[in-house]
N, C-alpha and C positions, 0 to 999 in steps of 0.2 A: 510281805505286805508293805505297802507304801502309804503314808499319811501326809496330809497337807497341814503342816505345822500351824499355820495361822488360823485354821478353822477349829483347833482343839479348844479354844477359849469360849466358843459359842455353844449355845444349847443344841441338843440333837435336832430340834425342829429347824432352828436357824441354819444349822449345818446342812440339813437335807435340802432346804429351800435354796441355799447357795449353790449346792451341787447341781440341783435341777435347773437353776437359773442359767448356769454356764452351758448346760446341754441345750436348753431352750434357745439361748442366743445363737448357738451354732445352727440349730434348725431354722431360726429366723434369717440368718445370713444365707442359708441355702435357698430359701424361698425368694429372697431379694435378688440373688444372682440368677436364679432360674427365670424369674420374670424379666430381668434385664436382658438376658440372652434372647428370650423370645421377642422382646420389643425391638432391640437394635439389630438382630438378625433380619427381622422383617424390614426395618428401616434401611439396612444395607442393600437388601434385595430390591426394594422399591427405588433406591437411589441408582443402583445399577441399571434397572429397567428404564428409568427416566433418562439416564445418560445414553443408553443405546438408542432410545427413541429420538433423543435430541440430534444425534448424528445421522440417524436414518431419515428423519423428516426435518428438513431445515426450517420449515414453517413453524415447528414446535419449539424452536430455540428460545423465543422470547418468554415462553411459559415455563421454561425449565427452572429458573431460579425461584419463582414464587412457589411452585409445587415442592421444590426441595426444601424450602423454608417450612412449608406446612408439614412435611414429613418429620422434620427434626423437632418442631414445636410439639407436635402430637406425641412423638416418642418420649420427649422429656416430661410432658404432662402425665402420661400413663405411668412413667417411672415414679414420679412424685406421689401419684395417687396410691400406688401399691405400697410405697414406703409408709405413708401416713395411716393407711388402713391396717397394716400388719402390726398387731400388738403381741407382747410377750405372754405366753400361756404355759404355766408350770404343769398343770394337769395334763395338757396335751403332750408335753414332753414326757411325763410319766407314762401316759398311755402308749406313746410310741416306743418307749424302752421296754415296757411289758409286752408289747406286740412282738418286738424283736427277741425278747427273752421270756418265753412262756413259763420257765421254772420259777419266776418271781411270784406267780399266782396272785396278782393284783396287790402285792405288798406295798409298792410305792404309792398307789392311789389311796389305799387304806390309811397309810401313814400320813399322807397329806390331808386326809379328811378328819383326822383326830382333833378333837377340841377339849380344852380343859374344863374344870368345874367353874363355879362362880368366881373363885379367886384366880382362875387361870392355870391351876395345877393339873398335871396329868397323873393318872394312877399308874400303878406298877406295870400293868400289861401294856398300857399306851407307851410308857417310857421304853419298855423293852422292844416294842414294835418299831419305834423310831430309831433306837440304837441299831437294831438289826438292818433297818433300811439304810441308815447312814453308812454302816459298815459295808453293806453290799455295794452301795454307790461308790464309796471311797476306794474299795479294792478293785473296781471295774475300770475298763478303758472305754466306757461308753461316750465320754466327752471327746475322745480322739477322732472317732469316725466322722462326726459332723464337721470337725475342723478340716480334715483332709478333703472331704467332698466339697466344702465351701471354697477351698483354695482352687480346685480345678474349675469350678463354676465361675469363680472370679476371673480366672484367666480367659475363659471363653467369653465372659461378659466384656472384658476389655478388648478382645480381638474383634468382636462384633461392632463395638463402638468405633474402633480405629478403621474398620472396613467402611462403615458408613461415612466417616469423615473423609476418607480418601476418595471415594466416589464423588462426594460433594465437592471436594477441592478441584478434582479434574473437571467437573462440569462447570464450576464457577469461573475457571480460566477461559472457557469458551461461551460464557453466558452473554446473552444479548439483552439489553435493557428493554423492558416492556413500556411502551408509550401509552400511559393511562390518560385518556381524554375524558375527564370527568364531566365536562360540559355535554359532550355527545352521549355519555353513558346514561344520563338521566333526561336527555332531550328526545322527545318523541319524534322530532322532525329529522333525526339523524338516520335517514333511510336513503336508499338509492334515489337520486333525483331523476325525474323523468326528462326525456328530451336531451340527454347527454350521451354522446358516443365517445368512448375512450378507446384509443388504439395504442399499442397492439393488444390490449386486454390481457387475458391469461394465455401465455404461450411458453414454449420451450425455446431457449436460446443457447447458443454456444458460449462457453466461458470466455469472458473478455470482450463480448460484443457490446458496442455502443447502441443504446436503445433510446429512441425518441418517443416520449409519451405525449400524445396529443389528445385534447378534449374538445370536441365540437359541440357547441350549444345551439340546438335547434329552436329552443323557445326562450328567447331573451338572453342578452349578453351581460354577464356580471362584470363588475369593475375589475376584480382581481380573481385569480384562481391559484391555489396552492397545491403542490404535489407533496403528499406525505408518504414517505417510504422508509422501509427498514430492511436491512439485510440480515440473513441468518447468522453469519459469523462476522459481521462488520458493523459499521455505524448505522444510525438512522437519522432522519432529518426531515425538515420542512423547507421546500424550495419554491419560491415564487415563479410561476410559469410565465413565459413571454407571450404576448398577445400579437396575433397577426393583424396587419393593417387592412387586409382585404377580405378575410374570411373570419367568421365567428369561431375562431380556434385559438386555444391556448396550448402552448407546447413547452416541454422542458427535456433536456438531454441528460440521460444517465450514462456517464462515460465508463466504458470497460467494466461491465457488471461482473464481479468476481464470484458471486454466490447467489443462492436463491433469495429473491427479493419480493416482498409484499408491498403494494402501493395502492393508494386511492387518491382521488381528487376532491378537494374541499373548495367551496365557494359560498360566500355569505354564511348562512347557517345550515348549509346542506353539505352532504358528502356522498360520494359514490360508494358502491360496494368495494370490497378488497379484491384486487387482481394480483396474480402471482406471476413472477418470471422464474421459471424452473431452469436452472443452469445445467448444462451437460457438457462433457468434454469429448471431442472427437479423438479417435485413436491417433497417436503421433509417436514418432520415434524420438526418444530422448538421447540415446547414445548407442553407438555401434563400435564394439571393440573387436579387433582382429589379432589373433595370435598365430604366428607363422612359424612352422617348424621346417627349416631349410634342409635340403639334402646334405649329407655329410661331405660330398665332394666339392661343394661350393666354398666350404670353409667359413661360412657366415654363421654368426650366432643367432639363435632363435630370438625373435622379436615380438613384442606386443605393442600394437598401435591403438591408443585410446581415442575413441570418438573419430572414426574415419569412415568415409563413404567410398574411398578409393583404395584399392589394394593392388599392389604390384609385387609379383614374386616369380621365381623361376619355375618352370614346369617340373612337376614331381614334388613340390613343397606341399606340406599338409597345412591346411587352413582351418582354424577354429574361429568361426564368426559368431559373435554373440550380440543380440539386439535387445536393448532395454527400452520398454515402452511406458507410456504414462498411465495406463490403466489395464485391468485384466482383459484379455482378448479371447475370443472364441477360436480365432484362426489367424495365423501369420504365414505368409508365403512369398516366394520370390517368383515373379512372372517375367519370362523372357519375351522378346519382340515376336518370336515365332509361335507364341502361345504355350510354350513349355512351362509347367508349374513345378516348383520345388517347395514342398511343405517344410516349414520350420518346426522344430520340436521344442515344447515348453520345458524349461529347466528349473522351474520352481512351482510351488503349489499355488502361488498368487497369479500365475500365468501372466507375468509381466516381463519375463526373460525368456527369449527364444534363441535357439542356436542352430548352427549348420556346421558340420564337419565334413570336409571334402579334400581329396587329393587333386591339386590343380593340374589340368592338362591342356586347357584352352581358355582363351579370354572369353569372358562373359559380361553381359550387361543386363541387369534385372531391374524391375520395379518392385519395391517392397510394398505389398498390399496387406493392410491391417484391418481386421473386422472384429468388433467387440460383441459382447453378449446380446446387445440390443439390435445388432445388424448394422450399426453405423460403420462407415469405412473412412479411411484417411483420404480426404479430397485431393491431397497433393502427395502421391506416392513418392517416396525417396528413391533417387536414382543411385543404384549400387553398381559400381564397375569394378571388375576384377581383370586386371591386365596380366596375362601370363606370358612371361618372356621365355621363348624356347631356348634350350641349351644349344645354341648355334655352333656350328663347326668353326674351327679357327679360320681366320681370314688370311690367306696366303697371297703375297704380292711379289712378283718378280720386278725388282727395281731396275736392274740392268742385266742384259739388254732387254728392252721391252717389246721386241718383235723378233720374228724369225731372222736367221742370219745365213749368209753364204760366205764360207771361210775357206782358207787354204789349208793344206795339211800341216803347215808349219806354224799356224797361229795359236794364240792362247786366248781362251774364252774366260773372261772375268765375270762370273755369275754372282749377282747380288740379289738378296731377297729379304723380305721382312714378314713377320707373322704377328697376329694379334688374337687374343682369345678373351672370353668373358670371365672365366673362373680359374684359369691356370693351365699351362702347358706341361705335359709330362716329358715330351721329347719333340725335336724338330730338326729339320735339315734339308739338304738337297739330294736329288737322285738324278743320275744321268745314265744313258744307255747308248752304246755305239753299235750300229748295225742291228742284228737280231739278238744280241746278247741280252741277258737279264739285266735289269737296272741295278746300278751300284748305289746303295743308300749311304749317305754321309750324315752323321749326327753332329750337331753343334750345341747341344744342350749341356749346360754345366751343372755340376752337383750343387745341391741346395734346394730350397723351397721352389715350388713351381712359379714361373714368371708369366705375366700376361702379355708382354710385348718383347720382341727381340728382333735384331737385325744381324745378318750373317752373310758371308760371301765365300767363294771358292774359286780358285784359279785352275781351270782345266787346260792342261798343256796337251794339245793334240799330237804333237810330234812324239811325245813319250808313249802315246798309245798306238803309234804306227797306223794311223787311219789312212784309208785309200781314197782316191778320187771317186766322186759320185757316191760316197758313203753317206749315211744318214745318222745324225746325232740328235738325240732327244733329251730334254731335261725338264724337270719340274720340281716344285717344292712340296714338302710333306710335313705333317705335324700330328702328334698324338696328344689327345686330351681326354677328359672324362666325359663319357656319354651320359644320357639321362638315367641309365641303369647303374651308374657309378663305375662301370667298367671302362677300360681304355679303348679308344677308337681312333682309327687313322683317317686322316683327311689328306688328299692330294690336290695340288694346285693345277693351274692350266698347263697344258703341254706346249712346249716350244721346240722348234726344229732348227738345226744347222746343217746346211748342205755343204759338203766338201767339194769345192770346185777345183778345176785344174789350174796349175800355176800359169798356164799360157792362155787363160781366158781373156778375151779382148772385148772392150766396149768401144764402139765408134758412134760418132754423131751422124744421125740420119738426115736425109735431105727432104724438105717439104713434109708431106704427110706419109712418107714411106715407113717411118718409124714411130712407134707409140711413144708418148711422153713419159718420162720418169723412169724408164728402165724396166717396165713391166713387160718387156719384149719376150722373145722366145717363141712367138707365133702360137699356133694351136697347141704345141707341146707345152709351152709355158702356161697357157690357160688350163689345160687338162691337169697339169701338175698342181695348180692352185685348187682345182675342184677336188682332187684326190686328197690334198692336205685338209680341206674342210671336212671331208667325210671322215678322215682318220681322227681329227680333233673331236668331231661330234660323237663318234663311237667311244672315244676315251672319256668324254664327259658323261655319257650314259652309263658306262660301267663303273663310275665312281660311286654310284648309289648302291646301297646294300640290297634294296628291293625295288621292284618296278614302280614307277610313278604312275599317276592316273593317265598321263598322256603317253605312256611307254609304247603301247602298241602303235599308235599313230606315228610317233617319232621313228620307230624302227622301220615301219612301212615306208616312210619318206626317205630314210637312208637307203633302204634296199632299192627303191625306185631310182634314186639319184645314182647309185652305184651301177645299175643296169644302163642308165643313160650315159654315164661316163664310159662304160665299156663299149657302147655303140659308137661313141665319139672316137675311142681308141681304134676300133675296127676300121673306121673311115680314115683315120690317120695312117694306119699301117699300110694302106695301099700306096702311099706316097713315099715310103721309106725305101732307101736303096742300100744303106750301110748295113752289113751283116750284124754288126754289134748292136745297132739300134733295133733291127728286126728281132733279134733274140730277146732284147730287153722288153720290147712290146709284147712278145708272146708270153714272157714271164709275168708281165703286169696284167695281161688279160686273164691268165690262169688265176692269179692272186685275186683279181676282181671278182671272178666267178666264185671262188671259195668264200670271199667276203659276203657275197650275196646269199650263198647257201647258209652260212652261219646266221646272218640277219633273219632269214626266213625261219630258221629254227627258233631263234629268240622270240620272233613274233608269234609263232605257233604255240610255243610253250609259255609265253609271257614270263620269261625268266631272264635274268642277267647272266646266267652261267655261260651261254654261247658267246657272249660279247668279247671276252679276252681273246678267243681264237679269231673272231671277226676283226678285232683291232690289229692282231699280229699280221693277218693277211692284208689288211688295208695298208699297214706300214710296209709290207713287202712290195705291194703294188707301187707305193710312193717311191721306194728306193729304186725300183726298176724304171719308173718314169724319169728319174733324175738322169738316166743315161741317154734320154732322148733329147736333152737340151743341146743346142749348138754351142760351139766353142766361141763364136763371135756374135755379139749382140749389138744392134743399132738402137740408139736412144735419141730423143729430141728434148729440147728444153720446153717445159710447160709453163703455164701461168701460175702465179703465186696462188696457193690455196687449192690447186687442182689435185685430184687424187690420182695416184698411180700405183703401180705394183712394184716399185723399186725399194721396198723396205728391206728385202734380203740383200740387195745389191747397193745399199746406200753408201757404205764405206768406199766402194769403188766409184760410185757416181760423184761423190764429193771431190774426187781428184780430177774430174774432167774439166776442160775449158772449152766452152762452146763458142763457135764462130758466129752463130746467128744471134741477133739481138733478142732480148727478152720482150715478149708481148706484154706491155704494161697495162693494156686495157683489161678491165675486170668487170664482170657482171655484178649488178646490184644484188645484194643478199639481205635477207631478213635476219635481224638480230635474234638471238636465242633468249630464253628466259634468263634473267639476271643472276639466278642462283639455282643450284641443284635442289631437289627435294630435301636432302639431308641438311644443306646449308640453310634453307628456308625454315626447316624445323628448329635448327639451332638458333636462328634469328628470333623465332617465335619464343623459344625458351628464355633467351636473354631479355626480350621485351617483357615477358611475364614476370621475371625476377625483378626487373627494374620497376615495373608497376607495383608489385607487391611491396618492395622496399619503400616506395613513395607513400603508399597507403598506410604502411605500418608507421612511417614517420609522422604522417598526419594524425593517426590515432594516438601515438605517443604524446604529441603536442597537445592534443585535446585532453588526454588523461592528466597531463601536468596542469592544465588550466582548471580542470574540475577538482583536482586535489587541492589546489589553492582555494577555490571557491567553496569547497566543502568545509574547509577549516574556518573560513570567514563567514559561513552562513549564520544568519541572525535568528531565524525561526525554523520550525519544523517543516513548514510548507516549502521553503526554499531548499531545504535538505532533501525533501521528497522529490522535487523537480530534478535535482542533481543526480539522485539515485536512478530516476527514470532515464536520464541521459546516459548514465553508466551502463544501464541495461541494454540500451541501443548499441553502445560501443562493444558490449559483450557479444551481441549478435553479429556485429561487423567483424569481430575477431574470429568468430566461428566460421563465417563465410570465407574469410581469408585463409583459414586453416583448410577448408575444403578445396579452395583453389590451389593451395600449395600441394595438396595430395595429387591433384590433376597435373600439376607441373612435374611432380616426381615421376609420374607415369610417363610423361614425355621425355624426361631425362633417361629413363630406362630404354627408350627407343633409339637413343643415340648409339653410335658405333661403340663396340666393346673396347675397353682399355682402361688405363689408369685414370684418365680424365673423368670418365663416367663413374668410376668407383669413388673418387674423391668427392665429386659433386653429390653423389648419393649420401655419403657420410655427412657432408655439411648440411644437406637438406633435412636429414633425420634429426640432427641437432637443432636446426631451426624449427622443426615441427615440435620438438619437445618444449622449446621456449614459447612458441605460440600457444601450445596446449596449456602450459603453466600460466601464461598470461590470462587465458580465458577462465581457468579455474580460480585464479586470484580475483578476477573481476566478479565472478559469481559469488565468491565469499565476501566481497566488499573490501578487499585489501588492495587499495589503489596504488600504494607505493610499491608493493611487490609486483603488481601487474605491470607497472611502468618499467621496473627493472627488467622483467622478462621480455617485455615488448622491445626495449632498447637492444637487448642482446639479439633478439630475432631480426631486428632491422639491420644491425651490423653484420649478422651472418648472411642475410640475403644480399647485401651489397658486396660482401667478400666473395660469395659464391658466384655472383654475376661477373665480378671482375676476373676471377680465376677462369671461368669459362670463356670470357672474352679474350683473355691472354693466350689461352691454349687452343682456341678455335681457329678454323680456317679463315674466319673473318676478323682476325685480330686487329687489323689496321682499317677495317671498314668504317667504323664510326669516326676514327681520327681523320681519315682522309676525306670523308664526307664533310666534316666540320672545316678542315683546312680548305677544301674547295669552295665552300660557302664564304669563308673569310677572304679568300683571294678575289672572288667575284665582287664582294662588297667593297673591297679596297679599290678595285678598278672603277666601280661605279662612283664611289665617293671622290675619286680623283677627277672624274668628269664634272662632278658638281663643283669642286673647288676651282676647276678651270673656268667654269661659267661665272663664278663669283669673282675671279681674277679679272675677267673681261669687263665686269660691271664696276670694278673698283677704280676710282679716280686716283691719279698721282698727286698727292698733296702732303703737307707736313702733318704729323700726328699732333693732337691736342695735348694740353698738359695733364689732363686726367686720364689719358689713354683710352678714351671711350669711342674713338673713331672706328670705322669699319676696317681700317688697317689692322688694328689690334685684334679684332674679332677674327679676321682672316688668318692672322699669324697664329692665334690659338688653335684654329681649325687645322692649319698645316702642322703644328706641333702634335696634335692628336693623331693626324694621319701618319706622321713619322713614327710615333710610338706603336701604332697598330702594325705598321710595316716591320718594325724591329721585332715585335712579339711574334708575328707570323713567321719571319725567318728563323727565329729561335725554335719554334715548334717544328718547322720543317727540318732543321738540323737534328732535333731529337728523333723525329720519325725516321730520318735517313739512317741514323746510327742504330736504332732499334730493329730496322728491317734488313740490315746487312746480311744476316744469315738466314732469316726466315723468308723474306721476300726479296731476292736479289734484283728482280726486274724493277720493283718499286724503289729500292735503294739506288739503283743506277740512274733512274729518271729523276729522283729527287736530288741526287748529286749533281746532275747536269743543270738543274734549275738553280741550285745554290751557287754553282760555279759561274753561271751566267750572271746572276745578280751580284756576285762578289766583284765582278769586273765592270759593272755598269755604273757604279757610283750613285745609285738612287738615294741612299741614305744621306750622303753628303749634299746632294742637290736639295733635298727637303730641308736639311738643317740650315743651309745657306739661305734658301728662300725664306724660311721663318725669320732668320735674323734680319734680312733685308726689309721684310715687311714691318718688323718692329721699329725699324729706323725710318720707315716711310718711303722706301725706294721701291715703288710698285713695279715700274717697268723693268728694273734690274732683277727683281725677284721673279717676274714673269718669264724673262729670258733664262734665268737660272734653272727654273723647273720645267723648261720646255720638253726635256726628254723623260720626265717622270711618267707621264701618261703612257707612252709606248712601252716603257720598261715594265710598268705594272700590267699592261695587257699581255706582254710576253710571260710575266710571272703567272698570270691567271691561266694562260694556255698551257704552260708547263705543269702547273699543279693539276689541271684537268687531265692532262695526258698521264701524269703519274697516278692519279686516282683511278683511271681506267684499268691500271694494272691489277687492282684488287677489287674494284667495284664493277668492272666490266663496262660495256657500252652504256653510257648514260641514256642514250636514246632508247635502247632496249628496256632499260629500267623504267623509263617514263611510260613507254607503251604498255609494259606489263602492269604498272600501277593504274594507268588509265583504263585498261581492259578489266582489271579486277574491280575497280570502283564502279564501272558500268554494270558488271555482273552483280555486285552487292546491292546496288540500287534497284536493279531489275528484279531481283529476288524479293525485295520488300514490296515493290509495286505489284508483282504477281500475287504475293500473299494477300495484300489488301484487296485486290480484285476478287480473289477466290473466297475470302471470308465474307465480303459483301454480297457475292452471288449466293453463298450459302445462307446468309441472313435473309436475302430476298426470297429464296425458295422456301425457307422455313416459315416466313411470315405469310406466304401465299399471295402477296401483292404482285400484280402483273401490270406491265405498261409503265412502271415508274422507273425513271432513269436514275441511276446512282452515279454520282460524280466520283470517280475513283482515280487516284494517281496511277499512272501506268496504263491508261486507256490505249486503244489501238492507234489513235492519232499521235499521242505522245510517244508511243513505242516506235512508230514509223519515223517520227522526227529524230528520236534517239538513234535509230538505225542509220538514218542518213548522216548524222553527225559522226557515228562510228565509222561508216564507210569513207566519209571525207577524211577522217583522221588516218585511216589505213592507207588511203591513196596518197596522202601527204607523206606518210611514213615510208611508203614503198614496200613492195613485197616481191617475192620471187627468189628462187634459188637456182643455182647452176649445178650441173652434175658434179663439178669438181669441188663444190663447197661443202664438204663433209667435215664433221668434227674430227679433229686429230690430224688434219693435213696442214702442213706448214712448209713454206719455202725454205730451202737451205740458202746459205749466204751467196752461193754462186748461181742461184736461180733454179736449180733442180728441185724436184718435188719429192718430199719425204712421204712414203706410203703410209696408209692408214694402219694403225696398230691393231693387233687382235684384241678383242675384248675378252672378259673373263667368262667362265662357264661355257655353255654350249653356244652362246651368242658370239661367234666369231664370224664376222661378215667381211668378205674380201672387198677391196675397193676396185671398182672397174669403171671405165668411162662408158657413157651411153653411146650405143651404135646409132648411126643415122639410119633413117628409114630407107629401105631398099638395100641395105647392106646384106651380104650373104649370111644366112643363118637366122635372119629375123623375119622372113616372109611367113605370112599366115599359111597354115596347112603344111608346113615343112615337117616331115616326119621326125627329124632329129633336132632336138632343141639346141639353140646356140649356147656357147659357153656362158655368155652373159645371163641368158635366161635361167640356166641351171644354177648359176651362182646366186642369182636373186631368189630363186626358190629355196635354196639352202639357207640364205640369210633370213627369209621370212619365216621359215619353219623352225629354225634354231637360234635366230638372232633377234636383235631389237631393231625394229623398223622405225625410223624417225617419223615417218608419216602416219604410223599406226598408233601414235600416242593418243590415248583416250582423253576426251574432254571431261570436264567435271560433270558428274551426273546431277540431274535436277531431281530433287526429292519431291515427294507429293505434298509435303507440308512446308510452310515457310519458316524462316529463321526465328521469328519472334514467338510463334506458337507451336513450332514443330520440334523435331529432335536434333536439328543440325545447327542450333544457335552457337554452340561452342566453336564449330568449324567456321561459321560466318564471322564471329568475333575475332578468331585467330587470324583470319585472312585480312580483316581490317586492321588489326594490330600490326601485322607484317607491313602493310602499306604505310602505316604511321612511321615505322622505323626507317622506311626508305625516303621519307620526305626531308628535304633540306630546309625548307621554309618553316621557321618556328610557328608562325601564325597558322599556316596550313596544318601543321602537325597538331596544334592545339585544337583546331576546328574539328579534325577527324577524331581526336580523343574525346571531345565533348559529345560528338554524335554517337560514338561507341558507348559512352557513359549513359546517355539517354536510352539507348537500346537495352543496356543491361538493367536499367531501372524498370523499364516496361516489362522486360522478361521476368524479373523478380515479382512484380505485381501480378503478372499472369500466373506464375507458379503458385504464389501464396493464396491469392484470392480468386483466381480464375476469371479476373476481369478482362474483358476484351480491350485490346489496345485502341486508343483513340487515333484512328488512321489519319485524321487531319494533322494531329501533332506529329505522327510518324513522318508524314510528308514534309512538314515544315521544319521539324527538328532533326531529322536523320537523313531523309532522302535528298532534300535540298542541299545540305552541306556536302553530301557526297557528289551531287551533280556539279556544284560550284567548284569543288576540288578537281573534278574530272575536266571541267571546262578550262580551269587554269593550267592543268597538265597539257591539254590539247594546244593551248596557245604557246606554252613553253616549248613543246615539242616542235611546233611549226617554226618558232623563232630559231631554234637550234639548227633545224634542217635547212632553213632558208632565212638568214638574217635580214635579207632585203624585204621580206614579206611584211606588209603593213599590219600592225597589231593595234587592237583597240586600246585607247588611252584611258577611258573612264569605264571602270568595271563596277560602278555602283549599282545596286539592285533597283529594279523597277519600283516606283512608289506604290504603296499599298492600294491607293484608290484606282490605279491603272493596271494592277496586276491581273485582275479577271479579264479585262479587255484584251490585254496582250496575249494572255493564254488562249482565249477563244480565237483570237486572230491567227495564231500559229496553228491551232487545231484545225480551223477551217481551211487555212492555206495548205496544210498537209493533206487534208481530205480531198481538196480540189485537185491537188497535184497528183494524188493517187488515182483519182477518177480519170483525169486526162491521160495518165499513162496507160490505164486499162483500155480506154476507148481509142487511143492513138491520136487524140485531138492535140494539136500543137498551138491552138490559139491562146491568147492571154486570158486568164480567168478574171472574172469580176467578183468583187466582194461587197456585200451590203451589210452595214452594221447600223 
């Protein structure tokens, strides 16, 4: 039994009341917390519902705070009301105890109802009842149960209050103040005013759209009008609307509306109804991350590229492409140009992440199409490009000898070769075969990790192998690398031959036209031998493939036909043979040719490469037999420089001949080739892109530095907001540069394999990380960190460009182009100085030194400094090019040696000193030889520059042609778009003035034809690439090309020559050689021209190619002003292209004509004049090239259009009279 000691001093009744009071207080606490839980749970639920409604309906946002306050005030009032109403009731506590404990039998209530007598005393029975009740209460635990229950309810009460407060706090952070207009609230006139038209009214707009709100008053014009607006999650305000001077309209512009907005117009004491602008977001790509798992054989680490639209990887790599979008989508897909659709898979429940997992096998280009739940689509689908680099076979190149040889049995063949691979070589070497023996493979690979480049050589001593006369020796390079499946694969190079000649073979000079030039003699036997060699090489190249190519059947059919025709030629030749040895050799060759044809027929029927080894062996046997038909004595004649001949195999013997006849120095005019190969042009394009990216990154860094300083010094929040908006624009520019860098990385992957490409890729990957980091730092507002990352990216871009320039084939192109420009300017400035000398009088200088003598002396001093600087740069270029460009080094050395003995520097220095002392005549005589010396310097530098830049005339013609094509494509696009607009509008008979009309095109065509006539065109049969005269005037034969494309060089037969008559059953040797060249080689005349796409550059798919071509022309220009003019035109085109992609806005074609087409045409006209000046310095050139004044521009244009149309009409009708023009 437990007692409460402090209650023993009280009476039983007091003790009972005290015990019941404790229990009643516990019950009261339970009721308090129960009511609180009910009230605040309801309040929390209402707060949560209001919060959800606030975010679901932006127009409800201003009412959220008042309603939330109402909920809290009501809850607190109810809580206080329950507290004041609930009083302590002991009898109720007793009844509740007795209800829970029936064994008490109403003892507690009876005891509480007992009352004393008049004096307040209780009798014995009452005392006993109270004591029993007290004892029962004291010994019970009835007071503990209410306490425990009260504690749990108190915790629930507190949780409900905290939940309600949390919902309220979240909502208040996004609360929008409610604009209470009490005047209008009680004003009966605050209704929609009649006669007012408000536009755009209630509409849906895209987020960030600028909205112009206009109010037209049809009945009376108020003095002022006010636009009252409030945004769901932003500010509200009252803005005075601007008044139109001509119409009864007030207007105000809401810039870049970010969220739902409610607005109305107030004027005087009236107002309109509320209108709403409901904001929606179009689907848009936020970020695209690419994870690439490279094949093991590449040795590359797996990489993840953040936010890239350009992916480049080797075939066989696994790509995981993930796209993050700005809102939930119903569908995301990649659509190819041919209509193929690749559906993307959602990777989260929010449907904002979509992905694609694929193993790369071919390059693809897709448009990312996004569709949301409301059916809205992305208006500007993102261009996704995946460039798949095939695992190409090693590139084998025979460095020496580079053509077939004719050797004696005692000679030694020094075979030199090189090999390159993209991911590493397992093994490599040379192989040679003598006669019909199997090839002997020689390995030159060293132990260690695989290498990507190697050079090796081998000395083949023929005497030690005891070769015989008329024996055939073949050799080729080979290399083993990893194939796409990760297994080793073997690649063989081009096949070369060496014919073993007799020691008594004789070469004699022919008389007149009896002997062919160059040593391609041997008569019909020699031509037939060349044809059989071509057939053997073509079969060899076909058998190198593991499986038949798509053109395999046609190629084999062509070879079989060629072999049959060669055998027919041999049968015709056999009738003229008298020597038994040659007759036996011809029969053996004919039999081998027949076997070759049979094997080729089997390969064509089976469409299999299995019969090709036997066909090649028989073709080789036929070739060996034909070697025995060659005569011991050969007559040759001296040909023109550059003419093609068949003396490549006999060149070592021809070089030892001395011809009696004089060399014919007359040469036919030839058309210059393109200034650079496609590979070199692509490399120039990459260098130009890197240079431009470095410049733009530098400009962005400088702007960041300025904004960083301005942000620290900003005085108010408005100025800081403007700076933040500028930083946002810079962030977008950084992301555009990142996308362009990805495109440049893809172009680097197209460069030839080797260490240079690998290093460039590594540097560009680091550059991309720096650019990515700069963009992320800008997004977070960390300007200093973004500036640091941008500076690193700029330095990396400059270093990468410099490394590529140093290691490229055009290492000295930029330097020599600049030196050539300086040499020309130096000569021109000397002419200007000479004119000033002639105008200067001979007289004493004044005391202050301000006479024209002093000015001329300073000009001569500057000329001397420029001359010294130019010579110093020439010396440096000569030293740098000694090993890399020996021809350039030799020509620069000659220029420097010539200038070193001319004394030009001393003459300029002496003339300067004499001018300072006032001796004009003496200084004029002293510098008399400077002008011719500088002219020789200019000519020497131009000749040296031609060694690396090629023919400058060809470069100018190429640039002129490209500029014409670029401008024409823009004119054609403008005409097409205007025709489309005219057709869509349905208007007929309305003429549209479009740049590039028929008249202007005809005029441009005439100018182009005139330019081509000035340039001169035409080729001669002997003017093939690869032909060059030897020092003694003999002609070196054309080298065989790689692959199947080995075309023999042969002179054109005159008409009427035997074998070229129509209807002749047996084709001539030349005809058959040409057929083989066309079927298996590269035909210079068959080079395809640039295709014309259906869409133009600005609104079509070929803008990148158009801009790259213009960028290449920029890099070829020497004139800085012309280069800047072309760069500005390209910049305008890129800006118009971005506007069209972002907003779909049609380019303003008049601005295209004036800002892009005209600069291109002006540059083309300048090139035409420069080309004419170079080809004929005596041609009169226009002095004033200022543009036509604006007020006369239309008249001049109409004049030339009319003149062109009249000229065209006269040409069609054959009228030769002079046209008349009326204006």
